[in-house]
Backbone bond lengths (Angstrom), bond angles and torsions (degrees), N, CA, C in turn:
res aa  C-N    CA-C-N  psi(-1)  N-CA   C-N-CA  omega(-1)  CA-C   N-CA-C  phi
1 X - - - 1.457 - - 1.528 110.47 -
2 X 1.320 114.95 164.60 1.460 119.99 178.47 1.528 110.57 -60.74
3 X 1.318 117.06 -41.54 1.459 120.95 -179.18 1.520 110.71 -61.08
4 X 1.329 116.86 -44.55 1.462 121.41 179.73 1.530 110.95 -61.26
5 X 1.328 116.53 -45.00 1.466 120.50 179.87 1.518 111.03 -61.45
6 X 1.341 116.32 -44.24 1.463 120.13 178.95 1.521 112.60 -64.27
7 X 1.333 116.17 -40.35 1.468 120.02 178.71 1.526 110.87 -64.58
8 X 1.320 116.65 -38.81 1.466 120.00 178.10 1.526 111.66 -65.26
9 X 1.331 117.57 -39.10 1.460 120.37 177.39 1.530 110.24 -64.68
10 X 1.328 117.10 -39.25 1.471 120.25 176.92 1.532 110.45 -63.46
11 X 1.333 117.14 -41.99 1.462 120.75 177.63 1.525 110.76 -64.47
12 X 1.321 116.71 -39.56 1.471 121.18 175.64 1.524 110.30 -56.27
13 X 1.313 116.37 -46.70 1.467 120.71 -179.62 1.528 111.04 -63.51
14 X 1.327 117.13 -41.23 1.469 120.66 178.18 1.525 111.13 -62.21
15 X 1.324 116.83 -44.52 1.473 120.59 179.62 1.532 110.96 -64.98
16 X 1.337 116.46 -40.13 1.462 119.75 176.67 1.524 111.34 -61.87
17 X 1.332 115.70 -46.03 1.465 119.71 -179.66 1.522 111.85 -64.57
18 X 1.327 117.04 -28.53 1.463 121.05 177.36 1.529 111.40 -81.47
19 X 1.336 116.27 -9.64 1.457 120.16 179.20 1.516 113.93 82.09
20 X 1.327 118.30 12.93 1.463 121.97 -177.96 1.529 109.42 -95.50
21 X 1.320 115.27 81.93 1.461 120.89 -176.67 1.524 111.99 -65.72
22 X 1.335 116.34 -34.96 1.463 119.60 -179.25 1.523 111.81 -66.12
23 X 1.314 117.66 -31.84 1.463 121.06 176.00 1.521 110.47 -82.21
24 X 1.311 117.02 -34.70 1.467 121.15 -175.29 1.526 112.82 -68.57
25 X 1.323 117.55 -40.12 1.458 119.17 -173.13 1.531 113.72 -62.52
26 X 1.339 120.19 -49.47 1.468 117.53 178.53 1.531 112.89 -64.14
27 X 1.318 117.02 -31.68 1.471 120.20 176.30 1.525 109.34 -65.24
28 X 1.317 116.68 -43.00 1.461 120.51 178.90 1.521 112.46 -62.79
29 X 1.319 115.79 -41.78 1.468 119.34 178.30 1.526 111.19 -65.03
30 X 1.332 117.07 -40.75 1.458 119.74 178.89 1.531 110.51 -65.93
31 X 1.322 116.88 -40.97 1.469 120.27 176.18 1.518 109.97 -58.55
32 X 1.312 116.46 -42.13 1.455 121.42 179.95 1.532 110.76 -64.96
33 X 1.333 117.13 -44.28 1.467 120.44 178.87 1.529 111.21 -60.67
34 X 1.334 116.16 -46.29 1.466 119.92 -179.35 1.531 109.97 -64.51
35 X 1.319 116.89 -45.02 1.467 120.69 -179.58 1.523 111.23 -60.19
36 X 1.305 116.92 -42.72 1.468 120.18 -179.79 1.522 110.72 -67.99
37 X 1.335 117.70 -34.92 1.471 119.86 -178.01 1.524 111.66 -66.66
38 X 1.331 117.30 -26.04 1.471 120.59 179.22 1.533 111.46 -109.22
39 X 1.340 115.08 9.38 1.468 122.11 178.71 1.527 112.43 55.98
40 X 1.317 115.67 45.81 1.467 122.79 179.93 1.531 108.31 -97.89
41 X 1.326 115.95 97.46 1.464 122.27 -173.32 1.521 113.01 -66.22
42 X 1.322 118.97 -43.25 1.472 120.11 -177.26 1.516 112.22 -63.48
43 X 1.318 116.95 -44.50 1.465 119.48 178.01 1.526 109.51 -64.18
44 X 1.329 116.93 -36.50 1.465 120.69 175.78 1.529 110.15 -57.91
45 X 1.323 116.98 -45.63 1.462 120.40 179.83 1.522 111.77 -63.02
46 X 1.331 117.14 -44.82 1.465 120.40 179.89 1.536 111.04 -63.77
47 X 1.326 116.75 -40.72 1.463 119.80 178.66 1.526 110.95 -64.44
48 X 1.330 116.61 -41.75 1.466 119.77 178.57 1.525 111.84 -63.71
49 X 1.318 117.27 -38.78 1.466 120.23 177.17 1.527 109.55 -60.39
50 X 1.327 116.70 -45.50 1.460 119.93 179.73 1.520 112.08 -62.23
51 X 1.326 116.82 -44.60 1.466 120.85 -179.84 1.531 110.38 -66.13
52 X 1.320 117.42 -36.96 1.473 120.86 176.34 1.527 110.78 -64.92
53 X 1.329 117.30 -40.39 1.471 120.46 177.44 1.524 110.86 -62.54
54 X 1.327 116.91 -39.30 1.462 120.81 177.38 1.523 109.63 -61.70
55 X 1.329 116.75 -46.91 1.466 120.72 179.35 1.528 110.67 -59.71
56 X 1.324 117.32 -41.94 1.465 120.48 179.75 1.524 110.71 -64.52
57 X 1.323 116.79 -43.10 1.473 120.46 177.78 1.523 111.45 -60.40
58 X 1.307 116.43 -32.17 1.467 121.74 -179.58 1.521 111.62 -88.86
59 X 1.301 117.16 9.95 1.472 125.47 -178.20 1.526 112.63 57.47
60 X 1.330 116.97 30.76 1.461 122.34 171.70 1.528 106.18 -90.46
61 X 1.333 113.52 73.17 1.458 121.93 -168.10 1.526 112.23 -61.95
62 X 1.327 117.31 -44.93 1.457 120.24 -178.60 1.528 110.25 -64.13
63 X 1.306 116.87 -46.81 1.474 121.53 179.67 1.528 110.52 -59.87
64 X 1.315 116.36 -47.86 1.468 120.78 -179.83 1.524 110.83 -59.15
65 X 1.318 116.68 -44.97 1.459 120.56 -179.00 1.513 112.88 -65.26
66 X 1.322 117.10 -41.59 1.461 120.13 179.25 1.526 111.21 -65.97
67 X 1.335 116.93 -39.47 1.462 120.00 177.61 1.528 111.01 -65.19
68 X 1.318 116.60 -45.93 1.462 120.99 179.61 1.528 110.49 -63.50
69 X 1.322 117.21 -40.34 1.458 120.31 177.08 1.526 112.17 -60.68
70 X 1.330 117.05 -39.24 1.453 120.80 176.70 1.518 112.21 -63.23
71 X 1.332 116.09 -38.61 1.466 120.19 176.03 1.525 109.58 -64.46
72 X 1.326 116.47 -46.81 1.468 120.15 -179.11 1.523 112.25 -59.72
73 X 1.329 116.63 -32.33 1.459 120.41 -179.83 1.527 111.72 -63.21
74 X 1.332 117.03 -23.36 1.466 120.57 -175.09 1.532 113.51 -120.01
75 X 1.303 117.98 -10.58 1.462 121.73 -169.98 1.523 113.60 -63.87
76 X 1.301 118.34 -31.12 1.469 120.45 -178.11 1.520 112.52 -62.68
77 X 1.328 117.01 -20.37 1.466 120.98 178.71 1.528 112.14 -79.13
78 X 1.325 117.26 -12.51 1.466 120.46 -179.25 1.530 109.94 -72.26
79 X 1.340 117.51 141.72 1.471 120.11 175.95 1.532 110.40 -60.25
80 X 1.337 118.07 149.46 1.469 121.24 -174.83 1.531 115.57 -49.53
81 X 1.332 121.64 -45.75 1.471 117.99 -178.69 1.532 112.06 -62.25
82 X 1.331 116.83 -41.37 1.461 120.09 179.14 1.525 110.95 -71.59
83 X 1.324 117.13 -34.87 1.469 120.11 176.88 1.520 109.74 -61.80
84 X 1.332 116.54 -40.95 1.468 119.75 177.42 1.523 110.97 -60.68
85 X 1.326 116.62 -41.49 1.468 120.76 178.00 1.513 111.76 -64.61
86 X 1.316 116.60 -41.88 1.467 120.48 176.96 1.523 110.90 -61.19
87 X 1.320 115.98 -45.75 1.465 119.74 -179.70 1.525 111.33 -62.77
88 X 1.320 116.27 -38.98 1.473 120.54 178.51 1.534 109.99 -65.03
89 X 1.332 116.70 -47.48 1.464 120.51 -179.81 1.523 111.72 -64.04
90 X 1.321 116.29 -31.33 1.466 121.52 -174.80 1.522 113.54 -92.14
91 X 1.297 118.65 8.95 1.465 120.87 -176.74 1.529 113.21 -50.84
92 X 1.345 119.98 -44.14 1.476 118.02 178.14 1.524 112.89 -61.30
93 X 1.321 117.05 -29.75 1.471 120.96 178.89 1.519 110.68 -78.21
94 X 1.319 116.03 -43.41 1.461 121.39 -176.10 1.527 112.45 -66.61
95 X 1.322 116.98 -22.37 1.466 120.38 -177.52 1.527 113.08 -103.52
96 X 1.324 117.20 0.00 1.465 121.01 179.27 1.520 109.64 -69.49
97 X 1.322 117.65 134.72 1.460 121.65 -175.41 1.521 114.09 -118.06
98 X 1.324 118.19 1.94 1.461 121.88 179.76 1.539 109.53 -57.82
99 X 1.322 117.21 131.37 1.468 121.77 -176.16 1.528 111.83 -61.15
100 X 1.343 117.38 -40.21 1.470 119.80 178.54 1.521 110.63 -63.58
101 X 1.329 115.92 -38.84 1.461 120.69 178.03 1.524 110.23 -62.49
102 X 1.329 116.72 -48.07 1.462 120.76 -178.05 1.532 111.85 -63.88
103 X 1.329 117.09 -37.01 1.467 120.18 175.25 1.525 110.23 -63.29
104 X 1.332 116.23 -41.52 1.465 121.00 179.91 1.531 111.02 -67.54
105 X 1.326 117.71 -33.57 1.468 121.07 176.42 1.528 109.46 -60.18
106 X 1.315 116.81 -43.72 1.471 120.55 179.19 1.528 110.54 -62.12
107 X 1.325 117.00 -41.36 1.469 121.21 177.71 1.529 109.63 -63.25
108 X 1.322 116.75 -43.86 1.459 121.37 -179.69 1.519 112.43 -64.35
109 X 1.311 116.10 -39.96 1.475 120.23 177.33 1.512 110.76 -61.92
110 X 1.314 116.06 -43.73 1.463 120.62 -179.73 1.528 111.39 -65.90
111 X 1.324 116.57 -35.10 1.458 120.86 -179.55 1.520 113.16 -74.99
112 X 1.313 116.16 -30.26 1.453 121.08 176.93 1.526 114.57 86.32
113 X 1.304 114.08 -178.26 1.462 122.34 -173.73 1.528 112.49 -63.64
114 X 1.321 117.77 -44.47 1.467 119.87 -176.69 1.523 111.98 -62.90
115 X 1.321 117.46 -39.85 1.464 120.69 177.84 1.524 110.28 -64.90
116 X 1.329 117.03 -36.99 1.464 120.57 178.00 1.526 110.48 -66.23
117 X 1.329 117.19 -39.93 1.470 120.83 178.05 1.528 110.03 -61.60
118 X 1.326 116.24 -46.26 1.469 120.26 178.83 1.517 111.10 -59.79
119 X 1.319 116.79 -43.58 1.461 120.91 178.79 1.526 111.04 -63.52
120 X 1.313 117.12 -43.09 1.459 120.69 -178.32 1.516 112.09 -64.86
121 X 1.323 116.75 -33.23 1.457 120.17 -179.09 1.535 112.96 -84.45
122 X 1.321 115.99 -13.58 1.462 120.34 176.31 1.528 108.90 -76.45
123 X 1.296 116.31 158.70 1.464 119.64 177.45 1.506 109.67 -62.17
124 X 1.325 115.28 134.73 1.470 120.69 177.77 1.530 108.67 -66.76
125 X 1.297 115.37 135.22 1.458 121.12 177.35 1.521 108.58 -106.35
126 X 1.300 116.54 135.48 1.454 120.32 177.16 1.521 109.17 -74.20
127 X 1.303 115.74 126.23 1.456 119.98 179.11 1.525 109.67 -88.80
128 X 1.314 116.42 152.25 1.477 119.14 178.05 1.517 111.35 -66.44
């Protein structure tokens, strides 16, 4: 349900703020699964931002950039209040300047939201 998806995104944010990436990631994936099952685009975007932040914290630069790029490909469609929330949550992503990250953002933008969802639901791969 929409309520369940929203509650999971809130829990994802709490786990991220507590620094518990191992707890946050499965919550983020579940939020994403629930959001996609009910075609809830905004919750999908918030879940992807959280999962991208986790990847960035884990120095999975390519993964983080591709996820963030997928969000950017669709974020302009979000209503202004929710867009502001997305931008606030994504601040660590929006300010990242690593060249590999920025290249991956371009790839993610080109791939779009659905490719980002598929990547987020796939097993995270440790980057060198």
